[in-house]
N, C-alpha and C positions, 0 to 999 in steps of 0.2 A: 756484422759477420765474425767468429770468432777469431780471435787472434791466432790462437793455441790451433785451433782447429783447421783453420784452412791452409797452414804450413803442411807441406806432402813429408810423408816419414823416409828417408833415404834409405837403401836396402844395402848394404855393403857387400861384395863380393863373396861366398862361401855360406851365403844364409837362403834358405828354401824356405816357400812362403805358399803354404797351401788354404785356401778360402775356398770354406764349402759353405753355403747358407750365411749363416751368420758365425760361423765358429771359422777363426784365424787361429791356425798352427804354425808355429816359426820354428824353424831346427836350425842351429849353428855350429859353431865348433866347442862350443861349452855345455849343449844340450837341448831339448824340446821344451817349448813353452807352447798354451791353448788359452784362447780367451775367446769366451760367447759375447757378442756385442748386443746391443738393445735393437730390436726388429725396426726400430727407428732411423738406423745409421746405414747408410750404405758405403761398400766400401769396393774400390777398384786397383787394378794392380797395371800400373804402365811402368814398363821396361823396368828400370831401376828403383822405383818410386810407389809407395802407397798414397792414395790420395782418399780422403774419407768426406762422404756428403750428407746434409744434412735436408730433411723434405722442407722446414719454415723456419723461423725468425722466432717463434717462440721461445721461451726461455728455458723452459724442460728441454728443446731439441738441442740450442746452443751450448748448455749445460753437459750435455750427452755427447755432444760432437769434441767438444774440448779435452773431456775425461779420456773416452775411447782415445784420441790420438794420443794422447800421453801415456795410455798404457801401454798400446801399441810402439809406439816409439821406446818405452822401457825395456819391452821387449826384445826388440832387436837389441838394444844395449846390452841387455842381461845376456843374449846368448852369444855375442861376439867380446866384450870385455868379461861381465859379471859387476855384482857391487861387492861392496866392501864397506862396514861400518868398524871404527875401533873404538874401545873403552877402556878407562884405567881405573883403578882402585885405589883409593887413597885412604888412609889412616893407619894408625898405629896397631899392628897383627893381622890388618887385612890382607888377604892373598887368595891365588887361586892355583889351581893346578890341573893338568889333563889326565883324565882316566877315560881312553880309550875312546871312544866319540865324544864322550862326555866331559862337561867340565865342572868340580867340585870347588866353592867359593866359600872361603872363610871368611865372614862377613861383621862378625862381633856379636854373632848369637852364640846359642848354646850347643849347636848342631851345624855340621858345614851343610851346605843347599848345593845338592847335585842338581845339574841341569843337563837333560838330555836335549839335544836340537831335533827338530822335525827335520822329514825327509826334502833334500833338497837343499838344506843350510848347513854349513860347519862353523864350528867354534873350535877355537884355538887358543893357545895360552901363548902368549910373546912373554917370556921371564913368567913372574910371578904376579905382575901387578898389573899386564895390559891383556885385555881378552879383544880379537879377531875373530868378527861375525862377517861368513863369505856366502855367495849363491846368485842364483842366475836370477832369481824373481826379487825384484827392489820390494815388493811389500813384503816380504815374508822376512827379509835379511833386516829390513826394519822394525818388524813387528818383535824378532828373536831379539835384537838392540835393547829395544824400549821393554822387552822381559826381564832381562838381565838387568837392565838399569832400575826397575822396580822392586827387584829384592832388597836394596839398600838405597835409595836416592839420596843425592849428597844434601846433607845438612846444613843450615845456613850460619851455623856458630862456628865450628872447625872446619867444614867442607868435607868432613868423612863421607865416604859412603862411594857408590859407584855413579860414574859419569863418563858423559862422550867424551874423544880425544878432544882437547881445546876447548872445551864446553867453560865458559866465564859463570861463576856459580857467586854470586853478590853474599857478600858477608856481615852480618848483622854484628853490632858492637854489644859487647857485655853490657847488660842492666848495672847502671850504678846507684847505688845507694845514698 
């Protein structure tokens, strides 16, 4: 049995869960999220927990079981606490600034990069070298952070670029002749 899939999802107070067919709607203090599960996975609501069931021990059923449980757990966490990713900008002249909901990044190119976050995700500048990405959908927050990092990934010789906070970038030694 899947170790992730067999553990129940605890539902804290203040979170409403509505299950209609294979669609799970979760509403909490921070917002609403919906997820449509695969038809092979069943879900049952018991008091303050959610339990997911699978029909067999086939490899695909085991994978869907654990994945569905993890997604629903992340949804419950998202509507109660939310998710945050922090990035830092390193390099001489590299910086960013907040312009309304969007962020303008100067990353060594001839033009500033203006990034407008999608709905449900907010991007804020903390100072001019720290970017904070927040939202209730874990996948969306991670994707926005990866997109911002992708504008100028840290290079291996000087470490300049956009990196996750506390990310370790192994620097190469300069070629000696």
